[in-house]
N, C-alpha and C positions, 0 to 999 in steps of 0.2 A: 650485666655483671663483666662480660668480656671486654666490653669499652672501657669500663673503668680500670681492669688490670692492664690493658694495652696503656691507656693512658698514665697511670701511676708509674709503671715500669718505665715508660720513655722519660716521664718527668725526672725520676731517679738518676736516669743515666745523663739527662742535660744537666740536672743541677750539680751533679758530682763531677762535671767535666770542666777543666779550666781551659779547654779548647774554646769555651763559649764567651771568652773574653777576646774581642777581636779588635779592641780599638785601643794600640798600643800607643796613641799620641803620636805618631809618626806625621812628620811635617813635609813629606813629599807629595806635592799637589800638582800632579801630571793626570793628563787624561787616562794615560795608561794605568796608573795606581787607583783611580777612581774606577775603571773597568774591572780591575782585577779584585777590588776587596770584596765586593759582594760573593765571589767565587771562592776567595781564600779566607775569609770571615765566616766561620761556622755559624755564628749567632744570625748573622744576616742572611746567609744562604738559607738556612732552614726557616727561619721566620718568613722570607719572602715566598718561598715554595706554600709555606702553610698559608699565607693569605690568597695565593692564586688558587690553592684547593680549597679553602673556606669560600671563596666567592663562586666558585663552579658549583661547588656543592649547595650553597643557598639558591643560586639560579636566578633567573629572569634578569632583570636589570642590575642586581649586584655583581653579575660577572664583569662588569666594565666599571661599574660604580666603585666597589671596594677596592680595585687596584688604582684607580685614578685618585681617589681619596688618600690612599697611602702615599701615592708618589707625591701629591701636591702638599700634603701635610708633613711628608718628610722634607722637602724642598724649604717649607715654611721653618721645621726646625734648624735646619741648616743655616738658614740665614738669620736666625736667633741665635745660634751657637757662634756664628761669625762675630757678633755684636757683645760676646762675652757671658751670654746668658747659659749657665750651665749649673747642674747639681751633682753632688758626688754620687748619688744613688741612680743615676741614670744607666749606668751598667748593669745594677742589679735590676731594674725595670725591664731591660732589653732581655736580659736572661729569662726573667719571669714572663714576658711575652710569649716566650716559646711553649712553655707549660700551658698558658692559656688559651694560646690559639690552638694547641692540639685538643684541649678540652672542648674548646668551642668545634672544632671539626668533628670531634666524638658525639656531641651533642647539639649540633647546630639546628636541628628542627625546633628546638626549644627556646631560641633566642630572637628576639624582635631584631629587625635591621637597624633600628635606631640605637639600641644597645650594642649591636655589632660594630655599628659605624663610630659610635663614641671609643670604643676599645681600640679599633685601628687606628683611630685618630691619635689616642694616648701613646701607643706603641710606634707611632711612624713619627711623632713628633721627639720622641726619646732617640729613635735612632738618627734623626738629622741633627739633633743637638749634639749628639756625640761627635757626629763627622764635622760640623762647623766647627764645634770647639776646638778641635784638633787642628784644623785648618785655618785657624783667625790669624796665625802670623803670616801666612803667605798672600802673596799680591795675586797669584793665578789660581785661587782656590776654584774659581768657578769652573777651570777645566776639569777639576776632581769631582766637582757637584755634577756637572755634565755625564761624565764617566760613569759614577755610581748609580745615577738616575737611569742611564739608559741600560747598564747591566741589571739594576733592579727589575726594570719594566720587563726584560728578556726572561729573567728569572720567574717573574710571576707568571708569565704568559706560558712557561714551561708547566708551573704547577697546574694551572687549568688544563694544559694539554695531557698531562698525566693523569687527570680524573677522567678526561674524555676517552682516553685510552683504555683505561680500566673499565669504564661503564660499557665500552663497545666490545671489549672482550667478554664482559659479563652477558651482555646481549647475545653475541655470538655463541657463547657456550649454551646458554638457554635455549637458543633456538635449535641447536644441534641435539640437545637432549629430549626435546619434544619431538622430534621426527621419529 
């Protein structure tokens, strides 16, 4: 019950926030803007952290496969967006991804890796599409793509490290309590 309350309250906060829309169709395609977007775009920052947390929570080979899947599908989406492929509901799907990923973390033991991979692929493609479409008019969009791919990778690793730190702290507390 506690997981449901946490998941629903987090979802309500995210859905009620205008800050979740982080794709203002900015056409500055520099490496620096690509590096900064995942940190300044709340939807991207939270989504990427959630992917890292989910991957670590599921464990085993998912710890590297899910982040690699997300990155590669995001790049595929970016390329498709560069070619003009885009749909108006991409931003809505990106916002919904935050809710779904949060629920997946809360209930990760109940999902197969196949379903998890499919969901991660869908959300990664949407993130990539939004970025690729907004950069379609620029000739150096690859710099932006390189920047946001690099920053996304680092943020994802931070999510995994966060889970590792929490688990280590719990283990340390449990060890002290048994003494």
